[in-house]
N, C-alpha and C positions, 0 to 999 in steps of 0.2 A: 120484619117483626110486626106482628099485629098490634092493634090497640089493646089496652088493658081490658076494655069492655068486651072484647072478643073472648076473653078468658073469664068473664064474669066478676072482675075485680076492678077497683079503682086505685088511684095512687096511694090513698091512705091505707088500704089493705096491703098493697105492695110494701109500703113502709113498715107496717106491722110484721109482715113476713120477714123483711130484712132485719128488723129488730130481734125477732125470734132467732134468726140464723146467727146473729151476733152473740146471742146468749147460749148458743150451742146446738140449736135444732139443725137437723140434717136437711139439706136442700131437697132431696127426693121426698122426704116426709112432708115438707111444706107444700111441694107441688101436688102431692096426693090429697092433702087435707084442704088446701085453698083452691086448687085448680081442677080437682077431680081427675088427675092424671095418674092412674095406678101404675103405668109402665114407666114413669118418670125416673130420671137418674140425676137431675140437678141442672142440666144444661139450659132448660127453659128459664128457670129461676135466675141463673147467671145472666142470660140475655135480657130478661125483663128488667132486672135491677140496673144493668149497665145502660140500657137504652132509655129507661124512663126515670131513673133516679140519678144517673150519671156516676154510679159507684161501681168499682171493679171488685168482684168477689172471687175471681179466679186467681189463685196464688201459684206463682211459679215454684216448682220444686227447687231445692238447693242445687241439684245436679243441672237443671236447665239454666239456672242463673249463672252457674260456674261455666257451663258450656258457652253461653253468650259472651261472658267476659273473655274467655280464652280465644273465641273466634275474633272478637274485636282486637285483642292483643296481637294475634297472628296477622291480621290485616295490616295493623300499624307497623309491625316488624317487616313484613313483606315490602310495604311502601318504602320504609327506611333503606332496606337493602337495594331496592330498585333505584332509589334516588342517589345511591353511591355506585351505580353501575354494576351491581351484582344481581344476577338472575336467580331468584330464590328456587326456581324449578331445577336449576342446574347444580344445586348443592347436594 
């Protein structure tokens, strides 16, 4: 990730962008207005805020969160079966 100066902004400007996003502005619109990136889709904003402000703006979808929970549960159950001498692949 480049320095903020490579994008023509400073940390105060990035903080202002983040504040606008918190108030409902779209990431892509902020990238176009502040960074001059007409092709933007929000990923640059996400990376800049994460790397320079230490704030995560990427939200997991409910489906992704549930999938992660189920994957962890599955691993725990497999370990439990194996600890009792049961091969989960053989069920």
